[in-house]
C-alpha positions, 0 to 999 in steps of 0.5 A: 294166862289166856288159853289157846285152843289148838287143832292138829292136822297130821299126827305122824312121826314129826307130830309125836317127836316134837310138836305134840309134846311141846304143845302139851307142855305149855300151861295155856295151850289145849289140844282140842282136835286131831285129824290124820288120814290114818284115823288110828294115829289121830286117836292115839294123839288124843289119848296121849295129849288130849282131854275129855273135850278133845275130838278126833275128826274123820275129815280135815274140813270138820276140824278146820271149821271147829269154832272152838279152835284158835290155831291149827298146826299143819304137820302133814306131808309137803303137798298138803301144807298149802291146802290145809293152811289156806283153808284154816286161815280162811276159817279164821284160824292162826296157823303153824306149818311144818317146814318147808312152808310148801312144795314151791314158791307159788304155793307159799305165796298164796299162803302168805297172801291169804294170811294177810287178807285174813289178818291171821298169823302164819308161821313155819316150824324152823325151830333151830332159830331158838337154839341157844347158840343161835340166839347168842350168835344173833345177839353178837351180830346185832352188837357188831361183834363180828363187824360187817358180815360178807359171806356165810357157809350153810351146810346140811350134809349127810354122807349116806342118810337117805330117809327109809320112811315117809315120802322124802324121796317122792318128788311130787309130794315133797317138792324136792330132796335134801335141799327142801328137807334139811337144807331149808333149815340151814338156809333159814338160819343163814338168812336169819343171821342177816335179817332176811335181806333181798336176794339179787340172784341165785346160782345152783346145781342139783344132782342125782348121782348116788342114791339110785345105787344101793349102798350102806345107809344110816337109816337102813334100806330104802327103795332105790328103784323109786328114788325121785329127788336129788341126792345133793344140791349146792347153791350160791346166793347173792343178796342185794347188800352184797352178802354171799351165801354158799349152801350145801345139802345132801342125803348121799355124798362121798364126803367125810365132812358131814353134819347138819345145821352147820353155819360159818360166818365171815365178818370183818372183825371176827368169824363164827362157827355153829357146829353143835357148839358156837365158836368165835375166831379173830386175829390180832397183830400179835396172835390168832384167837379162838374161843368156844362160847358157853350156851345152854341146852334148851328145847328149841321146839318148846321155845318156838311154841312159846313164841307162837303162843305169845304172838297169837295172844298178844297180836304181834309177829312171831319170830318166824314170819310167813314171809321168811318161809316164803323167801326160803321157798323162793331161793330153793326153787331158784336153785333148782331152776338155775340147775335145770337152765344152767343160768343164774336166776335173778330175783326182781322183787 
């Protein structure tokens, strides 16, 4: 198999938790270059996942211009996704960027435009698409097992789960709070199940009601005095083919019904629920029916890396396309705008 030489920009928590392990596990991917603002983290990544030919770069531009590299993974904070990705694409590299694609629609649009101009792949790390319960349900939908889908509920709800590390509560760096962070994952799943249709309009509300008051928190104490983002957000999304998506995301909410990446789909033949497991329900004239579908426990990040490798080597689209990451950003931005203006936001193209 042909080798894919990869560089990493951003050697922080998310890199070590998921991407670096999966990249290192692929037999035909070599981690050849590392950069991080704190250079010691890049050195640690090289020592653990690199080889004798790997280089730790003090400056991101030097890594981006390394002619040995085929692809660059941008695993930094949201405010630099667009900056690094565009530079990498212009330098002739394929790009995988951490979710969300960017802080806002305009930054994401520029990334997609440059990818098209450079004829390079840009993909977004929405690895939950590769979970077995997701791929199984997607096949069932394509086979018509659920009938016509007309409504989807998508939830990423924490009762008190405010991150106490990183930049997650910084508006200028992140571009938003739970809607951008955990909400983007479940919004991508909802849109993926219905093949990313065009959006007609978006309504929404975002709130900062609880996080500025200190309370018990699943991730430990955080600086509530500098909390800048919403602590909950809710969206109503209507597609041009008349499907409704109800989106909920929170870091802090007075609820007992919490959970992330929960998707419930309503179809004319059956309904489906993904909440760690995949359940199908339907009704006959004689009885109510519910069954749990057996699925495998796989590593979705590894599957995403495998898909990205296959796309680059075989010059085809990855499962997660840049245009889809762009749509997620557009819907999220529309929810924030709708909340601020107290009006629906119509998507005209």
